[in-house]
C-alpha positions as CSV (number, residue, x, y, z in Angstrom):
1,M,8.9,3.5,-14.1
2,K,6.3,6.1,-14.6
3,E,3.4,4.0,-13.8
4,L,4.9,3.0,-10.7
5,G,5.8,6.4,-9.4
6,L,2.1,7.3,-10.4
7,G,0.7,4.2,-8.4
8,L,2.8,5.3,-5.5
9,F,1.9,8.8,-5.4
10,I,-1.8,8.1,-5.5
11,I,-1.6,5.3,-3.0
12,G,0.2,7.7,-1.0
13,L,-2.0,10.9,-1.1
14,V,-5.0,8.3,-0.3
15,S,-3.2,7.0,2.6
16,L,-2.7,10.7,3.9
17,A,-6.2,11.3,3.7
18,L,-7.8,8.3,5.2
19,P,-6.9,8.7,8.4
20,F,-8.8,11.7,8.9
21,L,-11.7,10.2,7.8
22,G,-11.2,7.4,10.5
23,L,-10.5,4.6,7.7
24,K,-6.7,2.7,7.3
25,F,-5.3,0.8,4.6
26,M,-5.6,-2.9,5.5
27,F,-1.8,-3.6,4.0
28,L,-0.5,-0.3,5.9
29,T,-1.9,-1.2,9.2
30,W,1.7,-2.5,10.4
31,I,3.3,1.0,10.2
32,E,1.1,2.2,12.9
33,Q,3.4,-0.3,15.1
34,W,6.1,2.3,15.2
35,G,3.9,5.3,16.4
36,P,2.1,7.9,14.8
37,S,5.0,10.2,13.8
38,T,6.9,7.6,12.1
39,A,3.8,6.1,10.5
40,W,2.9,9.5,9.0
41,A,6.7,9.8,7.9
42,I,6.5,6.5,5.7
43,R,3.1,7.7,4.3
44,G,4.9,11.2,3.3
45,G,8.0,9.8,2.2
46,A,6.2,6.9,0.0
47,T,3.7,9.8,-1.4
48,L,7.4,12.0,-2.3
49,L,8.9,9.1,-3.8
50,G,6.0,8.7,-6.1
51,L,6.0,12.0,-7.0
52,V,9.4,11.9,-7.8
53,L,9.6,8.9,-10.0
54,W,6.4,10.1,-12.2
55,L,8.2,14.0,-12.7
56,S,11.7,12.5,-13.7
57,F,10.4,9.8,-15.9
58,K,7.0,11.9,-17.4
59,N,8.7,12.9,-20.4
60,R,10.4,9.4,-21.2
61,D,9.0,7.1,-23.8
């Protein structure tokens, strides 16, 4: 679960940074259909979920 959280966190961070460079993840273009504010909420939620998963399972073996 720690690895899933870290992967989701990294993908979320990259998906937050790419629109400022004029780029998009090909597999995340579907979230743009609901409008820009919803797309940013999904990106931020995925990043936050990944961070919570990573931090909650960080010390478990």
